[in-house]
C-alpha positions as CSV (number, residue, x, y, z in Angstrom):
1,M,-10.8,-16.9,32.1
2,T,-7.9,-15.4,34.0
3,D,-7.1,-11.7,33.7
4,D,-4.1,-12.5,31.5
5,T,-6.3,-14.5,29.2
6,T,-9.0,-11.9,29.0
7,Q,-6.4,-9.2,28.3
8,A,-4.8,-11.4,25.6
9,A,-8.2,-12.1,24.0
10,A,-8.9,-8.3,23.9
11,R,-5.5,-7.6,22.4
12,L,-6.0,-10.3,19.8
13,Q,-9.4,-8.8,18.9
14,S,-7.8,-5.4,18.6
15,L,-5.0,-6.7,16.4
16,R,-7.4,-8.5,14.2
17,A,-9.5,-5.4,13.7
18,S,-6.4,-3.6,12.6
19,I,-5.5,-6.4,10.2
20,D,-9.1,-6.2,8.8
21,N,-8.7,-2.5,8.3
22,V,-5.4,-2.9,6.5
23,D,-6.8,-5.7,4.3
24,A,-9.7,-3.5,3.3
25,A,-7.4,-0.6,2.4
26,L,-5.2,-3.0,0.4
27,I,-8.2,-4.1,-1.6
28,F,-9.3,-0.6,-2.4
29,L,-5.7,0.4,-3.3
30,L,-5.4,-2.7,-5.6
31,A,-8.7,-1.7,-7.3
32,E,-7.3,1.8,-7.9
33,R,-4.1,0.4,-9.2
34,F,-6.0,-1.8,-11.7
35,R,-8.2,1.1,-12.8
36,C,-4.9,2.9,-13.7
37,T,-3.4,-0.1,-15.4
38,K,-6.6,-0.7,-17.3
39,Q,-6.2,2.8,-18.8
40,V,-2.6,1.9,-19.7
41,G,-3.8,-1.2,-21.4
42,V,-6.3,0.7,-23.5
43,L,-3.6,3.3,-24.4
44,K,-1.2,0.5,-25.4
45,A,-3.9,-1.3,-27.4
46,E,-4.9,1.9,-29.3
47,H,-1.3,2.5,-30.3
48,G,-0.2,-1.1,-31.0
49,M,2.2,-1.1,-28.1
50,P,3.2,-4.5,-26.5
51,A,1.3,-5.6,-23.4
52,S,4.5,-6.2,-21.5
53,D,7.4,-3.8,-20.8
54,P,10.3,-5.8,-19.4
55,A,12.5,-2.8,-18.8
56,R,9.8,-1.0,-16.9
57,E,9.1,-4.2,-14.9
58,E,12.8,-4.6,-13.9
59,Q,12.9,-0.9,-12.8
60,Q,9.8,-1.4,-10.7
61,I,11.2,-4.6,-9.1
62,A,14.3,-2.8,-8.1
63,R,12.3,0.1,-6.8
64,L,9.9,-2.1,-4.8
65,R,12.7,-4.2,-3.4
66,R,14.3,-0.9,-2.0
67,L,11.0,0.2,-0.6
68,A,10.5,-3.2,1.0
69,I,13.8,-3.0,2.7
70,D,13.1,0.5,3.9
71,A,9.7,-0.7,5.2
72,D,11.2,-3.8,6.9
73,L,9.4,-6.1,4.5
74,D,11.0,-9.1,2.9
75,P,12.1,-7.9,-0.6
76,E,11.6,-11.4,-2.0
77,F,8.0,-11.2,-0.9
78,A,7.6,-7.7,-2.5
79,E,9.0,-9.0,-5.8
80,K,6.7,-12.1,-5.7
81,W,3.7,-9.8,-5.1
82,F,4.7,-7.5,-7.9
83,N,5.2,-10.4,-10.4
84,F,1.8,-11.8,-9.4
85,V,0.1,-8.4,-10.0
86,V,2.0,-7.8,-13.3
87,A,0.9,-11.1,-14.6
88,E,-2.7,-10.1,-14.1
89,V,-2.0,-6.6,-15.6
90,I,-0.5,-8.2,-18.7
91,R,-3.5,-10.5,-19.0
92,H,-5.7,-7.5,-19.0
93,H,-3.6,-5.6,-21.5
94,T,-3.5,-8.6,-23.8
95,A,-7.3,-8.8,-23.6
96,A,-7.7,-5.1,-24.2
97,A,-5.6,-5.5,-27.4
98,G,-7.9,-8.4,-28.5
99,R,-5.0,-10.8,-28.3
100,D,-6.3,-13.1,-25.7
């Protein structure tokens, strides 16, 4: 290996370690988010509230798109991520209400 290749390999390893750390943090943050949304689902079920709240979801999409732009992240990706997560949350809320 040349010096350049050795340095590139070391840099690659360092970047991958950073990516692994971020991935781990994301998993723990998602777990915390779902702990919170589970409580929301129980509360909604106890009070006969619908599993989905389209007005809230639209507000969140707009907010997350703005945050994505501020963070230099594709707002379309942020919206897709949110829609994916919300679909899972609604599934949990429906199950909590015994409507699955």
